[in-house]
C-alpha positions, 0 to 999 in steps of 0.5 A: 500500500502507498502513501498518499505522497507516494501515490500522487508521485507515482501518478505524476511519474505515469502522466509523465512518462505517458508524455514522453512516449505520446508527445502530442497535443490532446484534443481533451478539453478543446472541443469548442464545446463548452463542458464536453470533453476528452479525458483519460482515466486510470486507477488500480483496476482500469484504464478509461478513454472517455467523452463526458459532456457535462452541460448543466442544462439537461436538455442540451446534455441530452441533445449531444449525448443523442448525437453521439447515439445517432453516430454509434454504429460508425463510431463503433464499426469504423473508430472505437468498438466496445463503447459503452454509452450512458445517458445519466452518469452518476459521478461520485459528488452527486452530479448527473453527466452523460459518459461515452467510454471504452475501457481496458480492465486488469491494469493498474497505475501503481504497477510500472509493468502495466504502464506501457499496455495503458499508454498504447490503449490511451493512444489507440482509443483517444486517437481514434476518438479524435478522429472521429471528433474531427470528421462528425464535429460540424454534425455534433455541435449542430443541436437544436433545443427548444 
């Protein structure tokens, strides 16, 4: 078991090593849609590449989610298979968001032996999601709400 400081140091080393292996600018929060972001997540059980739709206005949040859902066949067949779509995802802080993600289980940020597999997973899946977004961003951005 690691102390809080050791865990923080290890996570910092993990992200530095990832940036060194894949030194590029990721899209992440630069989607040009407020509260619509691509994210990396890793803990001691899994690694995930996520699209989080966090708009406070549920109508707009659902509209963006439904745009992605409408593209799900293309998204999964041409870009990233095995995505999970959850219209109402509940965060630990009680906030409800919409989330789409793909996961690699049985890996751990605390075990350096898994790092390369996690880095490769992150790179492959995020690159594919970014390519998808680059191709369909105009369609996704064009939401209509009442």
